[in-house]
N, C-alpha and C positions, 0 to 999 in steps of 0.2 A: 570216560570216553563216551559211554552211551548217553549220559546227560548232555554232553557237549553236542553230540550229533542231533539229538532231539531239539536242543535249543537252537542250533543253526538252521535246521529244517523249519522250525516254527518261526524264526526270525525271517527266513526267506519268504514263507507264505504270507506273513503279516505285512510285507512290503506292498502287496497288492491290495486293491480295495477290498474291504471285508464287509460284505453285506450278509448279515446273519440269516440263515434260513429260518423260515417261520416255525418249522418243527423244533428247532433248537431253542428258539425264544420261548415257545410254549412249554417245552420240556424243563427248561431252567425255572420258569415261573411255577410250574407244578411241583417240582422238587422242593423249591423254597417254601411253597405253601404247605406241603406235607411236613416240612421241617419246623413249621410254626411261624413263619414270617407272615404277619397279617396286614401290614401296611403296604401301599403300592411301592413298587421298586423304581429306582431311578434308571432310565435307559442306559446310562453310562455304566452302572453296576452290572446290568444284564450283559452288555458288550464285553466287559472285563471277564465275566464268568464264561462267556462264549470263547474268548481267547484262551482262557485256562483250559477249557475243554479241548480246544484245538491243540494246545501244547501237550496235553495228556494223550491225545490221539497220535501225535508225532512220537512221543515216547513209546507208545505201544507198537507203532510201525517199526521203529528202530529195533526194539526188542525182538520182534518177530524175524526181522532180517538177520540180526545177529544170531539168533537161535538156529535158524535154518542154515546159516553159513557154518556155524559150529558143528551141526549134525553132518553136513556134507564133508567138512574137513576131517572130522573123526573117522568117517567111513573110508576116506581116501588114505588116511594114515594107517588104519587097521589093515587094509589091503596091501599096503607097502611093506609092513612088518611081518606079514604072514607068509 
């Protein structure tokens, strides 16, 4: 369920024009350079990695919402049974 929610939110965001922020482009290039990538990267590869980062951010957002919802629900259920 969580994976599906993250996928749907990522697919919704990807329907809009995606202009990668400069800081994300620089971050991806630096991380790949630190990982040992020496040759220049194709802009399409950078964009794909940016979309992967967007998907991971959507997964994290869904996990935070589900965790907060679970915490609230547990609190309400404890009050009901006490």
